[in-house]
C-alpha positions in Angstrom: 22.7 46.2 -15.9 20.2 44.1 -17.9 22.9 41.8 -19.0 24.3 41.4 -15.6 20.9 40.7 -14.1 20.1 38.1 -16.6 23.5 36.5 -16.3 23.5 36.4 -12.4 19.9 34.9 -12.6 20.8 32.2 -14.8 24.0 31.4 -12.7 21.6 31.2 -9.7 19.1 29.0 -11.5 21.7 26.5 -12.6 23.4 26.6 -9.1 20.0 26.1 -7.4 18.9 23.5 -9.7 22.2 21.5 -9.4 22.2 21.9 -5.6 18.7 20.7 -5.1 19.0 17.8 -7.7 22.2 16.7 -5.9 20.5 16.9 -2.6 17.7 14.8 -4.0 20.1 12.3 -5.4 21.7 12.1 -1.9 18.3 11.3 -0.3 17.2 8.9 -2.9 20.6 7.0 -2.5 20.2 7.0 1.3 16.7 5.6 0.8 17.3 2.9 -1.9 20.8 2.2 -0.6 21.8 0.4 2.8 18.5 0.7 4.7 15.4 0.4 2.6 16.4 -0.8 -0.9 14.0 -0.4 -3.8 11.3 -2.9 -2.5 10.9 -4.6 0.9 9.0 -7.8 1.7 7.8 -8.7 5.2 5.4 -11.0 6.8 1.7 -9.6 7.2 1.7 -7.5 10.3 5.4 -7.3 11.0 5.9 -3.7 10.3 3.2 -2.8 12.8 4.0 -5.3 15.5 7.7 -6.3 15.1 7.1 -9.7 16.7 9.9 -12.3 16.5 7.7 -14.9 15.1 6.3 -12.9 12.1 8.9 -14.2 9.6 9.2 -15.2 6.1 10.0 -18.9 5.7 12.1 -20.9 3.3 14.1 -17.8 2.4 16.9 -19.6 0.7 14.5 -20.8 -2.2 12.5 -17.7 -2.4 15.6 -15.5 -2.7 16.9 -17.6 -5.4 13.7 -17.1 -7.3 13.6 -13.4 -6.7 17.1 -12.9 -7.9 16.2 -14.6 -11.2 13.5 -12.0 -11.8 14.4 -9.5 -14.5 16.0 -6.1 -13.3 16.8 -7.5 -9.7 20.4 -6.8 -8.7 20.3 -8.5 -5.4 18.0 -9.6 -2.5 19.3 -9.2 1.2 17.6 -11.1 3.9 17.8 -9.5 7.5 16.8 -10.4 11.0 16.1 -7.8 13.6 15.9 -8.5 17.3 15.9 -6.4 20.5 18.7 -7.7 22.9 20.6 -6.6 25.9 24.4 -6.7 25.6 26.8 -7.0 28.5 30.4 -6.3 27.9 31.0 -6.9 31.8 28.4 -6.3 34.6 26.5 -3.5 33.1 23.8 -4.2 30.5 22.8 -2.0 27.5 19.7 -2.0 25.2 20.7 -2.9 21.5 19.3 -4.3 18.4 20.8 -7.5 16.7 20.8 -7.1 12.9 21.5 -10.3 11.2 22.6 -9.8 7.6 23.8 -11.9 4.6 27.4 -10.8 4.4 27.9 -11.1 0.4 24.7 -9.1 -0.2 25.5 -6.4 2.4 29.1 -6.0 1.2 28.1 -4.8 -2.3 27.8 -1.1 -3.0 25.0 0.4 -1.2 25.0 -2.3 1.2 24.9 -2.1 5.0 28.5 -3.1 5.2 29.6 -1.5 2.0 32.1 0.8 3.9 33.3 -2.0 6.2 36.9 -3.2 5.4 37.6 -6.9 6.5 34.8 -9.3 6.1 32.9 -10.3 9.2 34.3 -13.5 10.8 31.8 -16.3 12.5 30.7 -15.6 15.9 32.0 -12.0 15.7 29.9 -8.8 15.6 30.2 -5.2 14.5 28.9 -2.6 17.0 27.4 0.9 16.0 29.8 3.5 16.9 27.3 5.3 19.3 26.5 2.1 20.9 30.2 1.5 21.4 30.8 4.8 22.9 27.8 4.3 25.3 28.9 0.8 26.4 32.6 1.5 26.3 33.3 -1.2 23.7 36.3 -1.6 21.6 37.4 -4.3 19.0 38.5 -7.6 20.6 36.2 -7.4 23.6 33.8 -10.2 24.3 30.1 -9.5 25.0 27.1 -11.5 26.1 24.0 -11.1 23.9 20.7 -11.8 25.7 17.3 -11.7 24.2 14.1 -13.8 23.4 14.0 -16.4 20.5 11.2 -16.8 18.1 10.1 -20.0 20.0 9.8 -18.1 23.3 13.0 -19.5 24.6 16.1 -17.6 26.0 18.5 -16.5 23.3 21.9 -15.9 24.8 25.4 -16.4 23.7 28.9 -14.9 23.8 30.4 -12.9 20.7 33.5 -11.1 20.1 33.6 -7.6 18.8 35.4 -7.3 15.6 35.2 -3.7 15.0 33.2 -0.4 15.4 31.0 0.6 12.5 30.0 4.1 11.5 27.5 3.5 8.5 24.9 5.1 6.6 22.0 3.8 8.7 21.4 5.6 12.0 19.6 2.6 13.7 22.8 0.6 13.3 25.1 3.4 14.5 22.8 4.0 17.7 21.8 0.5 18.6 23.3 -1.9 16.1 25.0 -5.2 16.8 25.5 -6.6 13.3 26.2 -10.3 12.8 26.1 -12.9 10.2 22.7 -14.1 9.1 23.5 -17.7 9.9 24.7 -16.7 13.5 21.4 -14.7 14.1 19.2 -17.5 12.8 20.8 -19.9 15.2 20.8 -17.5 18.2 17.0 -16.8 17.7 16.0 -20.2 16.5 15.0 -18.9 12.9 16.1 -21.7 10.6 16.1 -20.5 7.0 13.7 -17.5 8.0 14.1 -13.8 7.9 12.1 -10.8 9.0 12.8 -8.7 5.9 13.9 -9.1 2.4 15.5 -5.9 0.9 15.3 -5.9 -2.9 17.7 -3.8 -4.9 17.0 -3.2 -8.7 19.2 -2.3 -11.6 17.2 0.9 -11.9 14.3 3.0 -10.6 12.2 2.5 -13.6 12.0 -1.3 -13.0 10.6 -1.0 -9.4 6.9 -0.5 -10.2 6.8 -3.3 -12.7 8.5 -5.7 -10.2 6.0 -4.6 -7.5 3.0 -5.3 -9.7 4.5 -8.7 -10.6 5.1 -9.8 -7.1 1.7 -8.7 -6.1 0.3 -11.1 -8.9 2.9 -13.9 -8.2 5.2 -14.0 -5.3 7.3 -16.8 -4.0 6.2 -16.2 -0.4 2.5 -16.5 0.8 1.0 -13.9 3.3 3.6 -11.2 2.4 3.5 -7.6 2.5 5.3 -6.0 -0.6 6.2 -2.1 -0.4 8.2 0.0 -2.7 10.6 2.7 -1.3 8.1 5.5 -2.0 5.6 3.7 0.3 8.0 3.0 3.0 9.2 6.6 3.4 6.7 8.8 1.8 7.8 12.0 3.7 11.2 11.6 2.1 10.1 10.9 -1.3 8.0 14.1 -1.1 11.1 16.0 -0.3 12.7 14.5 -3.2 9.8 15.6 -5.5 9.9 19.0 -4.2 13.6 19.5 -4.9 12.8 19.3 -8.7 10.2 22.3 -8.3 12.6 24.8 -6.5 14.2 25.8 -9.7 10.8 27.2 -11.0 10.8 29.5 -8.2 14.3 30.7 -9.1 13.3 30.9 -12.7 10.5 33.2 -11.9 13.0 35.5 -10.3 15.2 35.3 -13.3 12.3 36.2 -15.5 11.4 39.3 -13.3 15.0 40.5 -13.6 15.0 39.9 -17.5 11.6 41.8 -18.0 12.7 44.8 -15.7 16.2 45.0 -17.1 15.2 44.6 -20.6 12.3 46.8 -20.8 14.2 49.5 -18.9 17.3 49.3 -21.1 15.3 49.2 -24.3 13.0 52.0 -23.3 15.9 54.2 -22.5 17.6 53.2 -25.9 14.6 53.9 -27.9 14.3 57.5 -26.4 18.0 58.1 -27.0 17.8 56.9 -30.6 14.6 58.9 -31.7 16.6 60.9 -34.1 18.3 57.8 -35.7 14.9 56.0 -36.0 13.3 59.1 -37.6 16.3 59.2 -40.3 15.8 55.4 -41.0 12.0 55.9 -41.3 12.5 59.1 -43.7 15.0 57.1 -45.8 12.4 54.5 -46.5 12.9 52.0 -43.8 9.6 50.3 -43.0 8.2 50.6 -39.4 8.1 46.6 -39.2 11.9 46.6 -39.9 12.5 49.1 -36.8 10.2 47.0 -34.8 12.4 43.8 -35.8 15.6 45.7 -34.9 14.5 46.3 -31.3 13.1 42.8 -31.0 16.5 41.3 -32.3 18.3 43.6 -29.8 16.3 42.3 -27.0 16.9 38.8 -28.2 20.6 39.3 -28.4 20.7 40.9 -25.0 18.8 37.8 -23.5 20.9 35.3 -25.4 24.3 37.0 -24.2 23.2 37.2 -20.7 22.0 33.6 -20.6 25.3 32.5 -22.3 27.4 34.1 -19.7 25.2 32.9 -16.7 25.4 29.4 -18.2 29.1 29.5 -18.4 29.4 30.7 -15.0 26.8 28.3 -13.5 28.0 25.2 -15.4 31.6 25.8 -14.4 30.6 26.2 -10.8 28.6 23.0 -10.8 31.3 21.2 -12.6 33.7 21.9 -9.8 31.4 21.2 -6.9 30.3 18.1 -8.5 33.6 16.6 -7.9 34.3 18.2 -4.5 31.1 18.3 -3.2 29.3 21.2 -1.0 29.5 20.4 2.7 26.1 21.7 4.4 27.0 20.5 7.9 27.9 24.0 9.1 25.3 25.9 7.2 23.1 26.3 10.3 26.0 27.9 12.3 27.1 25.0 14.1 28.8 21.9 12.6 26.5 18.8 12.4 28.3 15.5 12.1 25.0 13.4 11.5 21.3 14.1 10.3 19.0 11.3 10.5 15.4 10.6 9.7 13.3 7.4 9.9 16.6 5.4 10.9 18.6 6.7 7.9 21.5 9.2 7.8 20.6 11.9 5.3 23.4 13.4 3.2 25.2 16.5 4.3 27.8 16.4 1.5 25.8 17.2 -1.6 27.2 16.8 -5.1 25.4 19.2 -7.4 24.1 17.8 -10.9 22.6 19.8 -13.9 21.1 18.4 -17.0 21.5 19.7 -20.6 17.9 20.8 -20.2 18.3 23.2 -17.4 20.1 26.0 -19.3 17.9 25.5 -22.5 14.9 26.1 -20.2 16.3 29.4 -18.9 17.3 30.5 -22.4 13.8 29.9 -23.8 12.1 31.5 -20.9 14.4 34.5 -20.9 14.3 35.2 -24.6 10.4 34.8 -24.5 10.0 37.4 -21.6 12.6 39.7 -23.1 10.7 39.8 -26.4 7.5 40.5 -24.5 9.4 43.3 -22.5 10.7 44.7 -25.7 7.2 44.8 -27.2 6.3 48.3 -25.7 9.5 50.1 -26.9 9.4 48.6 -30.2 5.7 49.6 -30.7 6.7 53.2 -29.7 9.4 53.1 -32.4 7.2 51.6 -35.1 4.7 54.5 -34.6 7.1 57.3 -34.7 6.4 60.2 -37.3 9.8 60.7 -39.2 9.8 64.5 -39.1 8.9 64.7 -35.4 11.5 62.1 -34.5 14.3 64.0 -36.6 13.3 67.1 -34.5 13.6 65.3 -31.3 
């Protein structure tokens, strides 16, 4: 029973660690991918006011300089503008998202899942907006809004396709168009509301942030990292790494209870054998070491079995994924927060350190649990033990 309890506990530890780490990876990819990136640059006050005229200027030269910085994978400029779209007589609220097509077509870009490249004067419509407005590919729509200089912005565009992407804002309200078309429509020559910076790795984000605060190609700019933009989600990511400690505590309780009970029973059942060993000259310390070794072997075998089961389970599910969309009893197609779709298909991931932590912890508490039976066996009187 002790062996089974330790094995099941170790399996639960690896499964939970893998699931939570995979979920954290999914949230992190959702944050640093299409919507937020690793760093964002805005004109001062834009995040609070969302005013059309709060823009970054001379973005072409600034982007060229940013892309030359060490560790920068790409820089994607964007324009956001509230508009009305009218496929026929009825108008619907929407948001134009002007994007740089080469940047946003890369992995983790806004259009990474889009097939054919976007044509000039063509747009992509978020699938929820398309369903509300009754739009289909090939239709022509009027886009009406306010330009940055206060004039009326209006023009006709052709719907090239319906997009269902990783960004909830685009799915609900998005009219995605080429950056050049958006700059022309809203009178924003060589300007953008936002620059999304994507890095080669997370470790380089803090260094670039400090560097840009000291020396940035744009004046009057706000620089924020992905952790500063969505602190609530980063807290969830941090918490996913701590859930395993709770499971580990349950594993240790099972190890203590199972090992102490098993070895206590084994000690009383073998009183006669221990008495004979002591009578034949075996030292009490050697008897104690025998019991402690038995506890160590029990813990090691249980952890080994649990590790094999847990690692095998994670190895399979890391390829197939675990779909959490129906865990609440009803199937959920989308889960969004702060304009981003959160992952519902989780790919568990474990590290080499996970089973080692379980092994060390279980062996230590098993030795602790075996201390009392070992102490009893070491203090036996040989004659009384042989008469037991």
